[in-house]
C-alpha positions as CSV (number, residue, x, y, z in Angstrom):
1,M,76.9,60.0,73.0
2,S,75.2,62.3,70.5
3,A,72.3,64.7,71.4
4,S,69.9,62.7,69.4
5,M,70.8,59.6,71.4
6,H,70.2,61.5,74.7
7,A,66.8,62.7,73.4
8,R,65.8,59.1,72.6
9,R,66.9,57.7,76.0
10,K,64.1,56.4,78.2
11,Q,64.2,56.1,81.9
12,D,61.9,53.1,82.1
13,R,64.1,50.0,82.1
14,V,63.4,46.3,82.6
15,F,65.5,43.5,84.0
16,S,66.0,41.0,81.3
17,G,68.7,38.2,81.5
18,Q,68.2,37.8,77.7
19,P,71.2,36.0,76.1
20,M,72.9,38.3,73.5
21,E,76.1,38.3,71.4
22,L,78.2,41.4,70.7
23,D,80.5,40.7,67.7
24,G,80.2,37.0,68.5
25,V,81.0,37.3,72.2
26,L,78.2,35.7,74.3
27,G,76.8,37.7,77.2
28,N,73.4,38.4,79.0
29,A,71.4,41.6,79.1
30,L,71.3,42.8,82.7
31,D,68.7,45.4,81.9
32,V,67.2,47.0,78.8
33,S,65.6,50.3,77.9
34,D,64.0,51.3,74.6
35,I,67.4,52.1,73.0
36,A,70.0,50.8,75.4
37,V,71.2,47.6,77.1
38,F,73.8,46.7,79.7
39,L,75.5,43.5,78.6
40,V,77.4,41.4,81.1
41,F,79.9,38.7,80.2
42,P,81.1,35.6,82.1
43,I,84.7,36.9,81.9
44,R,86.1,40.4,81.3
45,Q,86.2,41.6,77.7
46,S,88.3,44.1,75.9
47,F,85.6,46.3,74.3
48,E,86.4,50.0,74.4
49,V,84.1,53.1,74.6
50,G,83.1,54.1,71.1
51,H,83.4,50.7,69.6
52,K,80.6,50.0,67.1
53,G,79.5,46.4,66.7
54,L,76.7,44.0,65.9
55,L,74.4,42.9,68.7
56,K,72.5,39.6,68.1
57,F,69.6,38.1,70.1
58,S,66.3,36.3,69.6
59,L,62.8,37.8,69.9
60,K,59.8,35.5,69.7
61,N,61.8,32.9,67.9
62,Q,63.2,35.4,65.4
63,D,66.9,36.2,65.1
64,I,67.5,40.0,65.5
65,E,70.6,41.9,64.6
66,E,71.1,45.5,65.7
67,W,74.0,47.9,65.3
68,V,75.1,49.4,68.6
69,S,77.8,51.6,70.1
70,V,79.7,51.0,73.4
71,A,78.9,53.9,75.7
72,R,80.4,52.7,79.0
73,V,82.8,49.9,80.1
74,T,82.9,48.2,83.5
75,P,84.7,45.1,84.8
76,S,81.4,43.1,84.4
77,G,80.2,44.3,81.0
78,V,79.4,47.2,78.7
79,S,76.6,49.7,78.2
80,L,75.4,49.7,74.6
81,V,73.3,52.3,72.8
82,S,71.4,51.4,69.6
83,L,72.4,53.1,66.4
84,E,69.2,52.1,64.7
85,T,65.8,53.9,64.5
86,P,63.5,52.4,65.4
87,S,65.4,50.1,67.8
88,N,64.3,46.4,68.3
89,L,65.2,46.8,72.0
90,S,61.9,48.6,72.5
91,K,60.2,45.4,71.3
92,L,62.2,43.4,73.8
93,C,61.1,45.8,76.5
94,A,57.5,45.5,75.6
95,S,57.6,41.7,75.5
96,S,59.2,41.8,79.0
97,R,56.5,44.1,80.4
98,S,53.3,42.6,79.0
99,G,51.9,39.1,78.8
100,I,51.2,36.0,80.8
101,K,53.8,35.4,83.6
102,Y,52.7,32.0,84.8
103,V,49.7,29.6,84.7
104,Q,48.9,26.9,87.2
105,H,46.1,24.4,86.7
106,T,44.6,22.1,89.3
107,E,41.7,19.7,89.1
108,E,39.3,22.5,90.2
109,E,40.6,25.8,88.9
110,S,43.2,27.8,87.0
111,T,45.4,30.5,88.4
112,I,46.8,33.1,86.0
113,W,49.5,35.7,86.8
114,L,49.6,38.6,84.3
115,R,52.1,41.4,83.8
116,G,52.3,44.8,82.0
117,E,49.5,46.2,80.0
118,L,46.4,44.0,79.5
119,S,45.7,44.4,75.8
120,A,44.9,42.4,72.6
121,D,48.6,42.1,71.9
122,F,48.5,38.7,73.7
123,W,44.8,37.8,73.2
124,D,45.6,34.5,71.5
125,E,48.0,33.4,74.2
126,F,45.4,34.4,76.9
127,A,42.5,32.6,75.1
128,Q,44.5,29.5,74.7
129,I,44.4,29.0,78.4
130,Y,40.6,28.5,78.6
131,R,39.7,27.3,75.1
132,E,39.7,23.6,76.0
133,L,38.4,24.0,79.6
134,P,34.7,23.3,80.4
135,P,32.1,25.9,81.2
136,R,31.8,27.1,84.8
137,W,35.5,26.6,85.5
138,R,37.1,28.6,88.3
139,Y,39.7,31.2,87.3
140,R,41.9,33.2,89.7
141,L,43.7,36.1,87.9
142,H,46.5,38.0,89.8
143,F,46.9,41.6,88.6
144,Q,49.6,42.9,91.0
145,N,52.1,43.2,88.0
146,V,49.4,44.7,85.6
147,T,50.3,48.3,84.9
148,G,47.3,49.2,82.7
149,V,44.2,47.9,81.0
150,T,43.1,48.9,77.5
151,P,39.5,48.6,76.1
152,S,40.7,45.5,74.3
153,G,41.9,44.1,77.6
154,V,38.4,44.6,79.1
155,A,37.1,42.8,76.0
156,M,39.5,39.9,76.7
157,L,38.0,39.4,80.2
158,L,34.5,39.7,78.8
159,H,35.3,37.0,76.3
160,L,36.6,34.7,79.1
161,E,33.4,35.4,81.0
162,A,31.1,34.6,78.0
163,H,33.0,31.4,77.3
164,N,32.8,30.3,80.9
165,Q,29.0,30.8,81.3
166,G,29.6,30.8,85.0
167,S,28.3,32.5,88.1
168,G,29.6,35.6,89.9
169,D,32.4,33.9,91.8
170,D,33.8,31.7,89.0
171,I,36.2,34.4,87.8
172,Q,38.0,36.5,90.4
173,I,40.6,39.1,89.8
174,F,43.0,39.9,92.7
175,N,45.5,42.6,93.7
176,C,44.0,45.4,91.6
177,S,45.4,48.9,92.2
178,K,43.0,51.9,92.3
179,E,43.9,52.7,88.7
180,I,43.3,49.2,87.6
181,L,39.9,49.0,89.4
182,D,38.9,52.2,87.6
183,A,39.9,50.7,84.2
184,L,37.9,47.5,85.0
185,S,34.9,49.5,86.2
186,P,32.8,48.4,83.1
187,L,32.9,44.9,84.6
188,N,31.2,46.1,87.8
189,V,27.6,45.8,86.5
190,P,24.8,43.2,87.0
191,G,25.1,40.2,84.8
192,I,28.9,40.2,84.5
193,G,30.3,37.2,86.4
194,I,33.6,38.7,87.3
195,T,34.6,39.7,90.9
196,L,37.3,42.4,91.5
197,H,39.5,42.6,94.6
198,G,41.8,45.5,95.6
199,V,45.5,45.3,96.4
200,D,46.2,42.9,99.3
201,L,49.8,41.7,99.4
202,Q,49.9,41.0,103.2
203,G,51.0,37.5,103.9
204,D,52.3,37.1,100.4
205,D,54.3,33.9,101.0
206,A,54.7,33.3,97.3
207,H,57.3,36.1,97.1
208,R,59.2,35.5,100.3
209,F,62.8,34.3,100.6
210,E,64.4,32.4,103.5
211,V,68.1,32.9,104.4
212,E,70.5,30.7,106.2
213,T,73.9,32.1,107.1
214,I,76.6,29.5,107.8
215,R,79.8,30.6,109.6
216,E,82.8,28.3,110.4
217,M,86.1,29.3,112.0
218,G,88.6,30.2,109.4
219,Q,86.2,29.7,106.5
220,P,84.3,32.2,104.3
221,T,80.7,32.9,105.3
222,T,78.2,30.9,103.2
223,V,74.8,32.5,102.6
224,K,72.1,30.0,101.5
225,I,69.0,31.6,100.0
226,R,65.8,29.6,99.7
227,V,64.4,31.2,96.6
228,A,60.7,32.4,96.6
229,R,58.0,30.3,95.1
230,M,57.3,33.1,92.6
231,F,60.5,34.9,91.8
232,D,59.6,37.9,89.7
233,Y,59.7,41.7,89.6
234,N,58.1,42.0,93.0
235,C,61.1,40.3,94.7
236,R,63.8,42.6,93.3
237,N,64.2,44.9,96.4
238,E,63.9,42.1,99.0
239,F,66.4,40.0,97.0
240,A,68.9,42.8,96.8
241,K,68.8,43.3,100.6
242,L,70.0,39.7,101.0
243,Y,73.5,40.4,99.6
244,R,74.0,44.2,99.2
245,Y,75.9,44.7,102.5
246,R,77.8,41.4,102.7
247,G,81.5,41.4,102.9
248,R,84.2,39.9,100.6
249,N,84.6,36.2,99.9
250,T,81.0,35.4,100.8
251,H,79.8,32.2,99.2
252,Y,76.2,32.1,97.9
253,I,73.9,29.2,97.3
254,L,70.5,29.7,95.6
255,D,68.1,26.9,96.6
256,F,65.2,26.5,94.1
257,Q,63.5,23.6,95.9
258,N,60.2,25.5,96.3
259,T,60.4,27.7,93.2
260,V,57.7,27.2,90.5
261,H,58.1,30.4,88.5
262,L,61.0,32.6,87.3
263,G,59.9,35.9,85.8
264,K,62.0,37.7,83.3
265,A,63.0,40.3,85.9
266,A,64.4,37.5,88.1
267,F,67.1,36.7,85.6
268,G,68.3,40.3,85.6
269,T,68.1,40.3,89.4
270,M,70.3,37.2,89.7
271,L,72.8,38.8,87.3
272,L,73.0,41.7,89.7
273,L,73.9,39.3,92.4
274,N,76.5,37.7,90.2
275,Q,78.0,41.1,89.4
276,H,78.1,42.0,93.1
277,N,79.7,38.7,93.9
278,R,82.4,39.1,91.2
279,E,83.2,42.6,92.5
280,K,83.7,41.1,96.0
281,Q,85.9,38.3,94.5
282,G,83.6,35.6,95.6
283,E,83.4,32.0,94.4
284,P,80.9,31.1,91.6
285,I,77.4,31.1,92.9
286,R,75.8,27.6,93.1
287,M,72.2,26.9,92.1
288,I,70.8,23.8,93.7
289,H,67.6,21.7,93.8
290,C,66.5,23.0,90.4
291,S,63.5,21.2,88.9
292,P,63.7,20.2,85.3
293,Y,61.5,23.2,84.4
294,I,63.6,25.7,86.3
295,K,66.8,24.1,85.0
296,G,65.5,24.4,81.5
297,L,64.8,28.1,82.0
298,L,68.3,28.8,83.4
299,H,70.0,27.0,80.5
300,Q,67.8,28.8,78.0
301,M,69.2,32.0,79.4
302,K,72.7,30.6,79.2
303,F,73.2,31.0,82.9
304,E,75.6,28.0,83.0
305,H,78.2,30.6,81.9
306,F,77.7,32.6,85.1
307,F,76.6,30.1,87.7
308,E,77.1,26.5,88.8
309,I,73.7,24.8,88.1
310,E,73.1,21.6,89.9
């Protein structure tokens, strides 16, 4: 790798799962940085270090092509470094870090999970949530994945508050770190109907997994994982603990019966499990009880090439 490529390398990486093609060979991005990607394949490929090829993927419904070089080869996939400046991979990182994760509407309120930097980059998407809702609606915004707030982000919240015409408890923002509370301090004045809450992840059942281990004489161990209701970046460490120290020939089943949301980081996390399972010579991982919504997301990410989706 050249000195200029080293200089451009960024340490900040995001789990992706994004389907990509290298010279026509389909794979999925395990994780992505501003200039590099680790691409995994359903079966072992013959790419060699130094190979230069064309990487193709979609970004916001646009087809992207990027020239890359193979920097490292493993049994599961290849590390690719972009040969283009600027790289479109930085845009993919930004789209994975910032935006609306999930929205849930009930007859009484709307709950919104946000991620990355709150800014005008996704103002239209944010405003679309409440444009058709009546005044004095109840909103619950979760900020545990919000990494920063720009002045335009504060303006987005003020626009929501002005549209809603509600009282002080109609709009509540939860799980704000100290830095986020400082950034949102302009909202802590009389007449602004937004209530801020600090970080409180105790009893966070939405991100909890349940594990059942099945052992039968003479048979490989089966590990059945009941996937969290909200499977996102917050789950990555807990999820890794479920398989990291398992022995060879362990069978895995992912049960999505209670899952309502898969964040972008979840796809990369599941690809890590698949990589671990292949290194241990395990059987293909089964995914069961997938709702039509979850199944649609898995197929959109081409996960049928890596997992058995039921």
